[in-house]
Residue frames as qw, qx, qy, qz and C-alpha x, y, z in Angstrom:
[[0.761, -0.385, 0.415, -0.316, -12.30, 47.65, -35.75],
 [0.970, 0.225, 0.065, 0.062, -11.32, 45.01, -38.30],
 [0.493, 0.706, -0.348, 0.371, -8.01, 46.75, -38.93],
 [0.324, -0.671, 0.517, -0.421, -7.31, 46.75, -35.20],
 [0.916, -0.164, 0.322, -0.177, -8.10, 43.03, -34.90],
 [0.863, 0.460, -0.101, 0.184, -5.87, 42.20, -37.87],
 [0.202, 0.759, -0.450, 0.425, -3.01, 44.20, -36.35],
 [0.608, -0.521, 0.473, -0.367, -3.49, 42.43, -33.02],
 [0.979, 0.067, 0.185, -0.046, -3.41, 38.98, -34.65],
 [0.687, 0.612, -0.248, 0.304, -0.27, 39.82, -36.59],
 [0.119, -0.740, 0.497, -0.436, 1.39, 41.04, -33.41],
 [0.804, -0.328, 0.421, -0.262, 0.50, 37.79, -31.56],
 [0.945, 0.317, 0.032, 0.071, 1.67, 35.65, -34.48],
 [0.424, 0.734, -0.384, 0.367, 4.99, 37.46, -34.62],
 [0.396, -0.637, 0.527, -0.400, 5.47, 36.95, -30.90],
 [0.938, -0.092, 0.299, -0.151, 4.74, 33.22, -31.20],
 [0.832, 0.500, -0.116, 0.210, 7.17, 32.80, -34.08],
 [0.131, 0.777, -0.458, 0.412, 9.82, 34.77, -32.22],
 [0.636, -0.490, 0.498, -0.326, 9.44, 32.55, -29.15],
 [0.976, 0.144, 0.161, -0.027, 9.62, 29.39, -31.28],
 [0.634, 0.654, -0.271, 0.311, 12.81, 30.51, -32.94],
 [0.152, -0.738, 0.505, -0.422, 14.32, 31.41, -29.58],
 [0.762, -0.336, 0.482, -0.273, 13.55, 27.95, -28.13],
 [0.924, 0.371, -0.095, -0.021, 14.74, 25.95, -31.17],
 [0.743, -0.459, 0.292, 0.390, 18.17, 24.31, -30.67],
 [0.114, 0.770, -0.435, -0.452, 21.08, 25.60, -32.63],
 [0.913, 0.386, -0.095, -0.095, 21.81, 23.57, -35.76],
 [0.732, -0.439, 0.402, 0.330, 24.90, 21.37, -35.48],
 [0.286, 0.758, -0.415, -0.414, 27.40, 22.49, -38.09],
 [0.964, 0.262, -0.030, -0.038, 28.18, 19.82, -40.65],
 [0.606, -0.586, 0.441, 0.310, 31.57, 18.24, -40.05],
 [0.382, 0.692, -0.512, -0.336, 34.14, 18.31, -42.74],
 [0.983, 0.102, -0.132, -0.074, 34.82, 14.83, -44.20],
 [0.606, -0.611, 0.466, 0.202, 37.83, 13.00, -42.80],
 [0.448, 0.666, -0.512, -0.305, 40.43, 12.65, -45.54],
 [0.998, 0.040, -0.037, -0.018, 41.26, 9.11, -46.65],
 [0.643, -0.537, 0.389, 0.383, 44.76, 7.78, -45.94],
 [0.429, 0.805, -0.287, -0.292, 47.22, 8.68, -48.65],
 [0.522, -0.391, 0.737, 0.176, 49.23, 5.45, -48.44],
 [0.647, 0.526, -0.345, -0.432, 50.02, 4.02, -51.85],
 [0.961, -0.051, 0.271, 0.020, 50.53, 0.42, -52.79],
 [0.404, -0.486, 0.579, 0.514, 53.97, -0.59, -54.07],
 [0.672, 0.649, -0.069, -0.350, 54.38, -0.48, -57.84],
 [0.857, -0.020, 0.400, 0.323, 56.19, -2.98, -60.02],
 [0.107, 0.838, -0.307, -0.438, 59.03, -1.28, -61.91],
 [0.433, 0.518, -0.703, -0.223, 60.77, -4.32, -63.38],
 [0.822, -0.222, 0.481, -0.211, 60.84, -8.10, -63.17],
 [0.524, -0.263, 0.733, 0.344, 62.56, -11.06, -64.78],
 [0.428, 0.364, 0.743, 0.364, 60.27, -11.27, -67.81],
 [0.136, 0.785, 0.232, -0.558, 59.44, -7.57, -68.15],
 [0.005, -0.529, 0.510, 0.678, 61.61, -7.14, -71.23],
 [0.075, 0.095, 0.920, 0.372, 59.63, -9.91, -72.94],
 [0.382, -0.155, -0.207, -0.887, 56.33, -8.15, -72.31],
 [0.594, -0.308, -0.731, -0.136, 54.91, -10.88, -70.05],
 [0.465, -0.728, 0.054, -0.501, 53.35, -10.27, -66.61],
 [0.147, -0.452, 0.784, -0.399, 54.68, -11.37, -63.23],
 [0.444, -0.114, -0.875, -0.156, 53.67, -15.04, -62.70],
 [0.594, -0.577, -0.203, -0.522, 50.67, -15.47, -60.43],
 [0.835, -0.283, -0.418, 0.220, 52.53, -17.79, -58.04],
 [0.399, 0.307, -0.315, 0.804, 54.83, -14.93, -56.99],
 [0.246, -0.325, 0.220, -0.886, 52.04, -13.21, -55.05],
 [0.740, -0.298, -0.477, -0.369, 50.03, -16.28, -54.00],
 [0.522, -0.571, 0.480, -0.415, 49.70, -17.40, -50.38],
 [0.084, -0.318, 0.944, -0.025, 50.96, -20.82, -49.25],
 [0.518, 0.243, 0.745, -0.342, 47.48, -22.33, -48.97],
 [0.607, 0.660, -0.005, -0.443, 46.68, -21.11, -52.48],
 [0.264, 0.602, -0.724, -0.211, 49.85, -22.66, -53.86],
 [0.210, -0.154, 0.954, -0.151, 49.28, -25.98, -52.13],
 [0.610, 0.404, 0.504, -0.459, 45.76, -26.05, -53.59],
 [0.457, 0.605, -0.434, -0.487, 47.17, -26.05, -57.13],
 [0.979, 0.123, 0.011, -0.161, 46.97, -29.40, -58.91],
 [0.653, 0.556, -0.441, 0.263, 50.69, -29.44, -59.67],
 [0.059, 0.450, -0.677, 0.580, 51.49, -29.29, -55.94],
 [0.771, -0.334, -0.253, -0.479, 48.76, -31.68, -54.84],
 [0.920, -0.238, -0.276, 0.142, 51.17, -34.06, -53.07],
 [0.563, 0.236, -0.277, 0.742, 53.66, -31.47, -51.82],
 [0.321, -0.824, -0.283, 0.371, 54.13, -28.97, -49.05],
 [0.436, 0.712, 0.078, 0.545, 55.22, -25.53, -50.24],
 [0.506, -0.628, -0.155, 0.570, 57.70, -23.25, -48.52],
 [0.367, 0.804, 0.204, 0.421, 57.94, -19.70, -49.82],
 [0.552, -0.529, -0.096, 0.637, 60.79, -17.35, -48.91],
 [0.312, 0.910, 0.127, 0.241, 61.48, -13.73, -49.82],
 [0.616, 0.105, -0.198, 0.755, 64.82, -11.98, -49.73],
 [0.182, -0.711, -0.262, 0.627, 65.19, -8.70, -47.83],
 [0.413, 0.901, 0.128, -0.036, 64.91, -5.63, -50.04],
 [0.668, -0.236, 0.275, 0.650, 68.11, -4.98, -51.97],
 [0.143, 0.800, -0.068, -0.579, 69.25, -1.92, -53.85],
 [0.268, 0.521, -0.663, -0.465, 70.71, -4.04, -56.64],
 [0.914, 0.109, -0.213, -0.328, 69.72, -7.24, -58.38],
 [0.576, 0.365, -0.675, 0.283, 73.10, -8.69, -57.53],
 [0.175, -0.323, 0.631, -0.683, 72.41, -8.05, -53.86],
 [0.796, -0.032, 0.178, -0.578, 69.11, -9.91, -54.04],
 [0.858, 0.289, -0.416, -0.083, 70.73, -12.79, -55.93],
 [0.244, 0.449, -0.727, 0.458, 73.46, -12.99, -53.29],
 [0.557, -0.243, 0.479, -0.634, 70.80, -13.69, -50.68],
 [0.928, 0.140, -0.082, -0.334, 69.58, -16.71, -52.68],
 [0.669, 0.415, -0.577, 0.215, 73.14, -18.07, -52.68],
 [0.069, 0.362, -0.684, 0.630, 73.64, -17.54, -48.95],
 [0.701, -0.234, 0.132, -0.660, 70.16, -18.63, -47.85],
 [0.002, -0.195, 0.974, -0.112, 70.20, -22.02, -46.11],
 [0.612, -0.171, -0.454, -0.625, 67.08, -23.89, -47.16],
 [0.553, -0.139, -0.797, 0.201, 67.61, -26.55, -44.49],
 [0.173, -0.215, -0.571, 0.773, 67.31, -24.14, -41.55],
 [0.305, 0.030, -0.091, -0.947, 64.64, -21.98, -43.19],
 [0.622, -0.155, -0.617, -0.456, 62.38, -24.95, -43.89],
 [0.460, -0.184, -0.780, 0.382, 62.99, -26.40, -40.43],
 [0.027, 0.134, 0.380, -0.915, 61.81, -23.14, -38.83],
 [0.499, -0.012, -0.292, -0.816, 58.70, -23.11, -41.01],
 [0.607, -0.150, -0.770, -0.128, 57.95, -26.73, -40.08],
 [0.272, -0.171, -0.688, 0.650, 58.30, -25.91, -36.39],
 [0.255, 0.083, 0.121, -0.956, 55.83, -23.03, -36.80],
 [0.608, -0.060, -0.523, -0.594, 53.34, -25.29, -38.56],
 [0.522, -0.151, -0.816, 0.197, 53.70, -27.93, -35.85],
 [0.074, -0.154, -0.527, 0.833, 53.07, -25.37, -33.10],
 [0.424, 0.045, -0.136, -0.894, 50.01, -24.07, -34.95],
 [0.635, -0.096, -0.690, -0.334, 48.63, -27.60, -35.36],
 [0.360, -0.152, -0.775, 0.497, 49.19, -28.32, -31.66],
 [0.122, 0.128, 0.325, -0.929, 47.38, -25.13, -30.63],
 [0.537, 0.014, -0.331, -0.776, 44.43, -25.84, -32.91],
 [0.639, -0.104, -0.748, -0.144, 44.01, -29.48, -31.88],
 [0.356, -0.164, -0.718, 0.575, 44.53, -28.94, -28.16],
 [0.215, -0.730, -0.383, -0.524, 42.26, -25.87, -28.09],
 [0.392, -0.787, 0.128, -0.458, 41.60, -24.92, -24.45],
 [0.910, -0.399, 0.092, 0.057, 43.72, -27.81, -23.13],
 [0.578, 0.698, -0.319, 0.278, 47.03, -26.55, -24.46],
 [0.283, -0.731, 0.522, -0.335, 48.51, -26.46, -20.97],
 [0.896, -0.194, 0.375, -0.139, 48.25, -30.28, -20.85],
 [0.887, 0.277, 0.230, 0.290, 50.46, -30.82, -23.89],
 [0.130, 0.972, -0.193, -0.011, 52.71, -27.76, -23.84],
 [0.436, -0.618, 0.638, 0.146, 55.76, -29.71, -22.66],
 [0.749, 0.201, 0.614, 0.146, 55.01, -32.44, -25.19],
 [0.510, 0.844, 0.149, 0.069, 54.89, -29.84, -27.97],
 [0.088, -0.906, 0.407, 0.073, 58.21, -28.34, -26.88],
 [0.614, -0.331, 0.697, 0.166, 59.83, -31.78, -26.96],
 [0.708, 0.477, 0.501, 0.138, 58.44, -32.52, -30.42],
 [0.319, 0.947, -0.035, 0.024, 59.57, -29.15, -31.79],
 [0.297, -0.766, 0.557, 0.120, 63.06, -29.60, -30.31],
 [0.720, -0.041, 0.673, 0.163, 63.24, -33.06, -31.85],
 [0.621, 0.707, 0.319, 0.114, 62.30, -31.69, -35.27],
 [0.084, 0.965, -0.246, -0.040, 64.91, -28.93, -35.02],
 [0.435, -0.570, 0.683, 0.139, 67.56, -31.61, -34.40],
 [0.740, 0.239, 0.619, 0.107, 66.42, -33.64, -37.41],
 [0.125, -0.304, 0.513, 0.793, 67.83, -33.05, -40.87],
 [0.620, 0.534, 0.284, -0.499, 64.99, -32.17, -43.20],
 [0.301, -0.185, 0.783, 0.511, 65.30, -34.20, -46.38],
 [0.355, 0.477, 0.786, 0.168, 63.49, -34.45, -49.69],
 [0.166, 0.853, 0.212, -0.446, 63.15, -30.73, -50.37],
 [0.555, 0.184, 0.430, 0.687, 63.99, -29.15, -53.67],
 [0.040, 0.473, -0.005, -0.880, 64.03, -25.68, -55.12],
 [0.473, 0.513, 0.714, 0.058, 61.03, -25.50, -57.43],
 [0.317, 0.792, 0.318, 0.414, 60.84, -21.90, -58.64],
 [0.376, -0.513, -0.157, 0.755, 62.42, -18.49, -58.16],
 [0.273, 0.752, 0.387, 0.458, 61.71, -15.03, -59.49],
 [0.345, -0.293, -0.219, 0.865, 62.85, -11.47, -58.93],
 [0.091, 0.844, 0.454, 0.271, 60.91, -8.21, -58.99],
 [0.300, 0.040, -0.175, 0.937, 61.85, -4.57, -58.59],
 [0.174, -0.762, -0.621, -0.057, 59.27, -2.56, -56.65],
 [0.087, 0.435, -0.130, 0.887, 58.77, 1.09, -55.78],
 [0.399, -0.516, -0.700, 0.290, 57.68, 1.57, -52.17],
 [0.051, -0.672, -0.133, -0.727, 55.93, 4.63, -50.74],
 [0.101, 0.012, -0.620, 0.778, 55.86, 6.35, -47.35],
 [0.050, 0.567, 0.773, -0.282, 52.49, 6.86, -45.59],
 [0.122, 0.686, 0.113, -0.708, 52.36, 10.41, -46.96],
 [0.727, 0.629, 0.259, -0.094, 52.59, 9.09, -50.52],
 [0.173, 0.852, -0.467, -0.162, 56.18, 10.08, -51.24],
 [0.843, 0.310, -0.437, 0.039, 58.66, 7.56, -52.64],
 [0.719, -0.637, 0.280, -0.011, 60.42, 5.57, -49.91],
 [0.281, -0.530, 0.726, 0.336, 62.73, 3.46, -52.07],
 [0.806, 0.388, -0.311, -0.322, 63.12, 1.32, -55.18],
 [0.371, -0.490, 0.780, -0.115, 64.28, -2.18, -54.27],
 [0.585, 0.211, -0.720, -0.306, 64.72, -5.71, -55.62],
 [0.659, -0.268, 0.564, -0.419, 63.23, -8.81, -54.01],
 [0.344, 0.215, -0.878, -0.255, 63.82, -12.48, -54.80],
 [0.782, -0.135, 0.269, -0.546, 61.00, -14.97, -54.21],
 [0.250, 0.331, -0.905, -0.095, 61.93, -18.65, -53.91],
 [0.854, -0.158, 0.035, -0.494, 59.69, -21.72, -53.64],
 [0.047, 0.336, -0.938, 0.073, 60.77, -25.04, -52.15],
 [0.821, -0.117, -0.224, -0.512, 58.71, -28.24, -52.19],
 [0.141, -0.297, 0.915, -0.232, 58.77, -31.36, -50.00],
 [0.481, -0.183, -0.773, -0.370, 56.67, -34.49, -50.67],
 [0.597, -0.503, 0.092, -0.618, 53.89, -34.63, -48.10],
 [0.950, -0.155, -0.271, -0.019, 54.66, -38.25, -47.35],
 [0.632, 0.268, -0.410, 0.601, 58.27, -37.43, -46.46],
 [0.045, -0.428, 0.319, -0.844, 57.48, -34.54, -44.12],
 [0.749, -0.392, -0.077, -0.528, 54.47, -36.23, -42.51],
 [0.907, -0.073, -0.380, 0.169, 56.61, -39.24, -41.66],
 [0.412, 0.317, -0.419, 0.744, 59.28, -37.02, -40.08],
 [0.348, -0.431, 0.195, -0.809, 56.69, -35.27, -37.89],
 [0.883, -0.274, -0.209, -0.320, 55.01, -38.54, -36.90],
 [0.772, 0.093, -0.473, 0.415, 58.39, -39.96, -35.87],
 [0.117, 0.356, -0.385, 0.843, 58.97, -36.90, -33.66],
 [0.632, -0.387, 0.003, -0.672, 55.52, -37.31, -32.10],
 [0.938, -0.156, -0.302, -0.072, 56.08, -41.01, -31.35],
 [0.631, 0.265, -0.464, 0.562, 59.65, -40.51, -30.17],
 [0.030, 0.279, -0.410, 0.868, 58.58, -38.03, -27.49],
 [0.668, -0.378, -0.248, -0.591, 55.31, -39.64, -26.44],
 [0.352, 0.178, -0.817, 0.421, 56.65, -40.78, -23.08],
 [0.175, -0.329, -0.796, 0.478, 55.19, -40.63, -19.60],
 [0.224, -0.531, -0.377, -0.725, 51.73, -39.10, -19.27],
 [0.054, -0.173, 0.587, -0.789, 50.50, -37.52, -16.02],
 [0.465, 0.227, 0.574, -0.635, 46.77, -38.20, -16.37],
 [0.445, 0.404, 0.783, 0.160, 44.06, -39.74, -18.53],
 [0.246, 0.897, 0.236, -0.282, 43.01, -36.23, -19.48],
 [0.082, -0.730, 0.491, 0.467, 46.48, -35.49, -20.79],
 [0.386, -0.041, 0.864, 0.320, 46.47, -38.76, -22.77],
 [0.408, 0.674, 0.611, -0.081, 43.15, -37.80, -24.31],
 [0.167, 0.918, -0.067, -0.352, 44.49, -34.44, -25.46],
 [0.243, -0.517, 0.704, 0.422, 47.68, -36.02, -26.81],
 [0.447, 0.246, 0.839, 0.191, 45.65, -38.53, -28.81],
 [0.338, 0.842, 0.369, -0.202, 43.58, -35.67, -30.18],
 [0.004, -0.829, 0.368, 0.421, 46.73, -33.86, -31.27],
 [0.331, -0.264, 0.836, 0.350, 48.20, -36.97, -32.93],
 [0.464, 0.524, 0.714, 0.018, 44.93, -37.57, -34.75],
 [0.247, 0.911, 0.066, -0.325, 45.09, -34.01, -36.10],
 [0.116, -0.668, 0.608, 0.412, 48.61, -34.62, -37.41],
 [0.540, 0.120, 0.814, 0.175, 47.41, -37.71, -39.26],
 [0.458, 0.795, 0.395, -0.040, 45.67, -35.26, -41.59],
 [0.629, 0.397, 0.088, 0.662, 49.01, -33.60, -42.29],
 [0.318, -0.331, -0.187, 0.869, 50.44, -30.16, -41.70]]
């Protein structure tokens, strides 16, 4: 009798386990990891002081705001330009000879002025858009003065395609120009005052005053 009961219990238990397994959801197969991009950063192959065993100067890779924060440039605006990639050092040097600092700096100043307008006017940009265009046009017609070439440096880099293969080896020239803040601020203020003509509404005057106040803090 006991043997029969034990057999019965084992039969019931097996049935329960079988039903549980049948109702359990299938396990989701583990996904294979997504491979990381294979893009490689450019490598420095040569530079002006490589043969002397010294590293590339820090200023070559610094951003404009970082450069202008340096004590030596405390009272200056910095303009940084890079030549297009060249297959020879002579080709990169040729760019520095043909590059017109006057027009390059003027374009950079116009961009800074537009950025300052947009930030100061915020959501009221439509009220001073024509004013900004007049100021920018006035600056483009003005000869930028007081700038000087402060530093230049060349590097030879190896560039890679997204798949990690070599794209090209090329030279680049980096050139820094400086302008005294006082000189450039005065030029921009003159352009602001020269074009501050008829105003359509008090609201527009308020926004213009806000923009001019922002320029008093410089570019």
